[in-house]
DRENDO-1510 file (C-alpha; in Angstrom, 1 decimal, always signed):
<recs>
REC; n; res; u; v; w
REC; 1; MET; +29.7; +62.9; -67.3 .
REC; 2; THR; +27.2; +64.9; -66.9 .
REC; 3; SER; +24.2; +66.0; -69.5 .
REC; 4; PRO; +22.4; +70.1; -68.7 .
REC; 5; THR; +19.2; +67.7; -70.5 .
REC; 6; THR; +19.5; +64.6; -68.4 .
REC; 7; GLY; +21.1; +65.0; -65.7 .
REC; 8; PRO; +23.6; +62.5; -64.6 .
REC; 9; SER; +23.8; +59.1; -67.0 .
REC; 10; ARG; +22.9; +55.8; -65.8 .
REC; 11; ARG; +23.9; +52.7; -66.9 .
REC; 12; THR; +22.6; +49.0; -66.8 .
REC; 13; PRO; +24.6; +47.3; -64.8 .
REC; 14; THR; +26.1; +44.3; -66.8 .
REC; 15; ALA; +27.1; +40.7; -65.6 .
REC; 16; GLY; +29.7; +40.5; -63.3 .
REC; 17; ASP; +30.0; +44.1; -62.4 .
REC; 18; GLY; +29.1; +43.5; -58.9 .
REC; 19; ARG; +25.7; +45.7; -58.3 .
REC; 20; ASP; +22.1; +44.1; -57.9 .
REC; 21; PRO; +20.1; +46.5; -58.9 .
REC; 22; LEU; +17.0; +45.2; -56.3 .
REC; 23; SER; +19.4; +44.4; -53.4 .
REC; 24; ASP; +18.0; +47.5; -51.4 .
REC; 25; LEU; +14.1; +45.8; -51.6 .
REC; 26; LYS; +16.0; +42.4; -50.5 .
REC; 27; PRO; +15.4; +41.7; -47.2 .
REC; 28; PRO; +18.9; +40.9; -45.0 .
REC; 29; ALA; +19.9; +37.4; -45.3 .
REC; 30; GLN; +18.6; +35.8; -41.8 .
REC; 31; PRO; +20.5; +33.3; -39.3 .
REC; 32; LYS; +19.1; +29.8; -40.2 .
REC; 33; PRO; +17.1; +28.9; -37.0 .
REC; 34; ALA; +17.9; +26.2; -34.3 .
REC; 35; ALA; +16.0; +23.0; -34.7 .
REC; 36; GLN; +12.2; +24.0; -33.1 .
REC; 37; LYS; +11.4; +22.6; -30.0 .
REC; 38; ALA; +8.5; +20.0; -30.0 .
REC; 39; ARG; +5.2; +21.8; -29.4 .
REC; 40; CYS; +3.7; +19.2; -26.8 .
REC; 41; ARG; +6.2; +17.9; -24.0 .
REC; 42; ALA; +7.3; +14.2; -23.5 .
REC; 43; LYS; +4.1; +12.7; -21.8 .
REC; 44; THR; +5.7; +12.3; -17.8 .
REC; 45; PRO; +5.3; +8.6; -17.7 .
REC; 46; ALA; +2.4; +7.5; -14.8 .
REC; 47; PRO; +3.6; +6.0; -11.6 .
REC; 48; GLU; +3.8; +2.4; -11.6 .
REC; 49; PRO; +0.9; +1.1; -9.1 .
REC; 50; THR; +2.5; -0.2; -5.6 .
REC; 51; PRO; +2.5; -3.5; -5.8 .
REC; 52; GLU; +0.5; -6.0; -2.9 .
REC; 53; VAL; +3.1; -6.6; -0.5 .
REC; 54; ALA; +2.5; -10.8; -0.1 .
REC; 55; LEU; +2.1; -12.3; +3.3 .
REC; 56; PRO; +4.1; -15.7; +4.2 .
REC; 57; ALA; +1.8; -18.8; +4.5 .
REC; 58; LEU; +1.7; -20.8; +7.4 .
REC; 59; GLY; +1.6; -23.8; +6.4 .
REC; 60; GLY; +0.9; -26.8; +8.5 .
REC; 61; ILE; -0.2; -25.3; +11.3 .
REC; 62; ASP; -3.8; -27.0; +12.0 .
REC; 63; PRO; -6.4; -26.3; +13.7 .
REC; 64; ALA; -5.1; -28.1; +17.1 .
REC; 65; LYS; -1.7; -27.0; +17.0 .
REC; 66; ALA; -3.1; -23.3; +15.9 .
REC; 67; HIS; -4.7; -23.4; +19.5 .
REC; 68; ALA; -1.4; -25.4; +21.3 .
REC; 69; LEU; +1.0; -22.7; +20.1 .
REC; 70; LEU; -0.8; -20.0; +21.1 .
REC; 71; GLY; -2.3; -21.2; +24.6 .
REC; 72; THR; -5.8; -22.3; +24.5 .
REC; 73; LEU; -7.3; -23.7; +27.7 .
REC; 74; LEU; -9.2; -25.9; +25.0 .
REC; 75; PRO; -8.8; -28.1; +22.0 .
REC; 76; PRO; -11.0; -26.8; +18.4 .
REC; 77; TYR; -14.3; -28.2; +18.9 .
REC; 78; ASN; -15.2; -30.0; +15.6 .
REC; 79; PRO; -13.1; -27.6; +12.8 .
REC; 80; PRO; -14.6; -27.3; +9.2 .
REC; 81; PRO; -12.4; -27.7; +6.7 .
REC; 82; PRO; -10.8; -24.9; +5.4 .
REC; 83; PRO; -12.0; -22.7; +2.4 .
REC; 84; ALA; -11.2; -22.5; -0.8 .
REC; 85; PRO; -7.7; -21.1; -1.7 .
REC; 86; ARG; -7.8; -17.6; -3.1 .
REC; 87; LEU; -4.8; -15.6; -5.1 .
REC; 88; GLY; -3.4; -13.7; -3.0 .
REC; 89; LEU; -4.7; -14.7; +0.4 .
REC; 90; VAL; -3.3; -16.4; +3.2 .
REC; 91; THR; -5.3; -18.9; +4.6 .
REC; 92; PHE; -5.0; -19.3; +8.6 .
REC; 93; TRP; -6.8; -20.9; +11.7 .
REC; 94; ASP; -7.5; -18.4; +14.2 .
REC; 95; PRO; -8.5; -19.4; +17.9 .
REC; 96; GLY; -10.6; -17.1; +18.6 .
REC; 97; LEU; -9.3; -15.0; +21.7 .
REC; 98; SER; -8.9; -11.2; +22.8 .
REC; 99; ILE; -5.8; -9.6; +22.1 .
REC; 100; THR; -6.2; -9.4; +26.0 .
REC; 101; ILE; -6.1; -12.6; +26.7 .
REC; 102; LEU; -3.7; -13.8; +24.2 .
REC; 103; ARG; -1.1; -11.1; +25.5 .
REC; 104; ALA; -1.5; -12.7; +29.1 .
REC; 105; ARG; -1.2; -16.5; +27.4 .
REC; 106; SER; +0.4; -17.0; +24.5 .
REC; 107; PRO; +4.6; -16.3; +24.8 .
REC; 108; VAL; +4.7; -13.8; +22.2 .
REC; 109; PRO; +6.3; -10.8; +22.7 .
REC; 110; PHE; +4.2; -7.1; +22.9 .
REC; 111; CYS; +6.0; -3.9; +23.1 .
REC; 112; ASN; +3.4; -0.5; +23.6 .
REC; 113; ALA; +0.5; -2.3; +24.2 .
REC; 114; ASP; +0.1; -1.6; +27.6 .
REC; 115; TRP; -2.4; +1.6; +26.8 .
REC; 116; ALA; -5.0; -0.3; +25.7 .
REC; 117; VAL; -5.2; -3.7; +27.1 .
REC; 118; LYS; -8.4; -2.2; +28.4 .
REC; 119; LEU; -10.2; -0.9; +25.3 .
REC; 120; HIS; -13.3; -2.6; +23.8 .
REC; 121; PHE; -11.1; -3.5; +20.6 .
REC; 122; ALA; -8.5; -4.9; +22.5 .
REC; 123; GLN; -10.7; -6.7; +24.6 .
REC; 124; LEU; -13.3; -8.6; +21.9 .
REC; 125; PRO; -13.7; -12.3; +21.1 .
REC; 126; MET; -13.9; -13.7; +18.5 .
REC; 127; GLY; -15.0; -17.3; +17.1 .
REC; 128; GLU; -13.2; -20.1; +16.5 .
REC; 129; GLY; -12.9; -20.3; +12.6 .
REC; 130; TRP; -10.5; -20.0; +9.8 .
REC; 131; ARG; -9.4; -16.6; +8.7 .
REC; 132; GLN; -8.4; -15.2; +5.5 .
REC; 133; LEU; -5.9; -12.4; +5.2 .
REC; 134; ARG; -4.1; -9.8; +2.3 .
REC; 135; LEU; -2.3; -6.5; +2.9 .
REC; 136; LEU; -3.7; -4.0; +0.9 .
REC; 137; PRO; -0.5; -1.5; -1.1 .
REC; 138; PRO; +0.5; +1.0; +1.3 .
REC; 139; GLY; +1.6; +4.4; +0.7 .
REC; 140; LYS; -2.2; +6.2; +0.4 .
REC; 141; GLU; -4.3; +7.7; +3.0 .
REC; 142; TYR; -6.6; +5.0; +4.0 .
REC; 143; ASP; -10.1; +5.9; +2.1 .
REC; 144; ARG; -7.8; +5.3; -1.6 .
REC; 145; GLN; -6.0; +2.4; +0.3 .
REC; 146; ILE; -9.7; +0.8; +0.2 .
REC; 147; ASP; -10.0; +1.3; -3.2 .
REC; 148; ALA; -8.2; -1.9; -3.8 .
REC; 149; MET; -10.3; -3.7; -1.6 .
REC; 150; ALA; -12.6; -6.4; -3.2 .
REC; 151; LYS; -16.7; -5.9; -3.4 .
REC; 152; ASN; -16.7; -8.6; -0.9 .
REC; 153; GLU; -13.9; -7.9; +1.6 .
REC; 154; GLU; -13.6; -5.1; +4.1 .
REC; 155; THR; -11.0; -4.2; +6.8 .
REC; 156; ALA; -9.8; -6.7; +9.5 .
REC; 157; HIS; -10.5; -6.6; +13.0 .
REC; 158; ALA; -6.6; -5.8; +14.8 .
REC; 159; ARG; -7.2; -9.1; +16.3 .
REC; 160; VAL; -7.2; -11.2; +13.4 .
REC; 161; VAL; -3.9; -9.5; +12.5 .
REC; 162; VAL; -2.4; -9.9; +15.9 .
REC; 163; ALA; -3.2; -13.9; +15.5 .
REC; 164; TYR; -1.6; -14.0; +12.4 .
REC; 165; LEU; +1.4; -12.2; +13.5 .
REC; 166; ALA; +0.8; -14.2; +16.7 .
REC; 167; LEU; +1.3; -17.8; +15.3 .
REC; 168; ALA; +3.6; -16.3; +12.3 .
REC; 169; TYR; +6.5; -16.1; +14.7 .
REC; 170; THR; +5.5; -19.1; +17.6 .
REC; 171; SER; +5.6; -21.7; +14.5 .
REC; 172; THR; +8.8; -19.8; +13.1 .
REC; 173; GLY; +10.4; -18.4; +15.8 .
REC; 174; THR; +10.6; -15.4; +14.2 .
REC; 175; TRP; +8.5; -12.2; +12.9 .
REC; 176; PRO; +7.6; -11.5; +9.1 .
REC; 177; ASP; +9.0; -8.4; +7.5 .
REC; 178; LEU; +5.8; -7.1; +6.7 .
REC; 179; PRO; +4.9; -2.9; +7.2 .
REC; 180; ARG; +2.4; -1.5; +9.9 .
REC; 181; VAL; -1.6; -2.5; +8.9 .
REC; 182; ARG; -3.9; -0.6; +10.0 .
REC; 183; CYS; -7.6; -2.3; +11.2 .
REC; 184; ARG; -11.2; -2.2; +11.1 .
REC; 185; ASP; -11.4; -0.3; +15.0 .
REC; 186; VAL; -11.2; +2.6; +15.6 .
REC; 187; LEU; -10.5; +4.4; +18.9 .
REC; 188; PRO; -13.2; +7.4; +20.5 .
REC; 189; SER; -10.4; +9.7; +19.3 .
REC; 190; GLY; -11.4; +9.1; +15.5 .
REC; 191; ARG; -7.7; +7.4; +15.0 .
REC; 192; ARG; -7.5; +4.3; +13.5 .
REC; 193; VAL; -6.0; +1.0; +15.2 .
REC; 194; VAL; -2.3; +0.0; +13.5 .
REC; 195; VAL; -0.5; -2.8; +14.5 .
REC; 196; GLY; +2.7; -3.9; +13.5 .
REC; 197; CYS; +5.6; -6.6; +14.2 .
REC; 198; PHE; +9.4; -5.7; +15.0 .
REC; 199; PRO; +11.9; -8.2; +15.8 .
REC; 200; GLY; +13.3; -7.6; +19.2 .
REC; 201; PHE; +10.6; -6.4; +20.6 .
REC; 202; GLY; +7.4; -8.0; +19.1 .
REC; 203; ILE; +3.9; -7.4; +18.3 .
REC; 204; GLU; +3.2; -3.4; +18.3 .
REC; 205; LEU; +0.2; -1.5; +18.7 .
REC; 206; THR; -0.7; +2.8; +17.6 .
REC; 207; SER; -3.1; +4.3; +16.3 .
REC; 208; VAL; -2.8; +7.0; +13.2 .
REC; 209; ALA; -5.4; +9.4; +11.4 .
REC; 210; ASP; -6.8; +8.5; +8.3 .
REC; 211; ASP; -5.3; +10.8; +5.8 .
REC; 212; TRP; -2.1; +9.9; +7.4 .
REC; 213; ILE; +0.2; +8.8; +4.3 .
REC; 214; THR; +3.4; +6.8; +4.7 .
REC; 215; PRO; +5.1; +4.3; +2.5 .
REC; 216; GLY; +5.0; +1.4; +5.6 .
REC; 217; LEU; +1.6; +1.9; +6.2 .
REC; 218; ALA; -0.6; -0.7; +5.2 .
REC; 219; VAL; -4.3; -2.2; +5.3 .
REC; 220; ALA; -5.4; -5.1; +6.4 .
REC; 221; ALA; -8.1; -6.9; +4.3 .
REC; 222; VAL; -10.8; -9.9; +4.9 .
REC; 223; PRO; -13.8; -11.8; +2.9 .
REC; 224; PRO; -16.0; -11.0; +5.3 .
REC; 225; GLU; -17.6; -14.6; +4.7 .
REC; 226; ALA; -15.0; -16.3; +7.0 .
REC; 227; GLN; -15.4; -19.5; +7.8 .
REC; 228; ARG; -16.4; -20.0; +11.8 .
REC; 229; ALA; -16.9; -22.6; +14.4 .
REC; 230; PRO; -19.7; -21.7; +16.9 .
REC; 231; ARG; -17.8; -19.9; +20.0 .
REC; 232; ARG; -17.8; -21.5; +23.3 .
REC; 233; ARG; -17.0; -20.3; +26.5 .
REC; 234; ARG; -13.4; -20.9; +28.1 .
</recs>
C-alpha cells in the first residue's frame, strides 16, 4: 500500500524472512582454489659422476716373464724393485718395445693396424721399466676428461697401453673387457690415437677428434715419474 506523501512503504526485514539487505553488496561466492602449485620447481638431481674403469691387475708377471711373453730377444737388465702401489693404478713391467716391433715379434693379434706401422708413434720405443696405468672416466670431450687427472699424472703413450693389453692377453689368453682409450700421441691431422681390444680380433689402433663424445671412450693416464731401466740396443 502507498502513501501520497511518503511513497512506497518500506519495512525492515525480520529474521527468518529469507532476505538480506546487504546481499547486493557482497561478492559472489568463489569456489575454493585447488592446491597451489609449488612456487619453485623441485631441483633436478645432478647426474652421478661416471665411475672410473678398473684395469685388471697383472699379478705374477715379473720382468723376466714379461720379456718372454712378448718375445723380446734379451732378458731384463738389472730390473729395479716395483714402485709402491697406488690406489686405482695397475703396475706392470714394460719391456719397452715399440708397437711395430711388438706386433712383429709377439704372438699378440692386431686388427686395423697396418695404417700405423710406419708412423712415429708406432715406431717409438721406450726404456724398459715399471709402468703404472689407470683409466679416466669415459663419456666427455678429451679436455674435460683430463680434468680428472691427478697433478702428478699425464696421458699415456699408445705403446704403453698396447704393452699392457699384450701382457694381459698373453698371460691369460683372454682380452680384458675395457673401453677404447685416448692416448698422448697425436697424428699430423690433429686426431688423437686411440687403442682398443676386441675378442677374436685383437688390439685395434684408430684415431678420433678431441671433441668427440661417446660413452665407450676413456683416457689412459700414467705417472710421469715411472721407474725405467736404461735402454739397450736389441
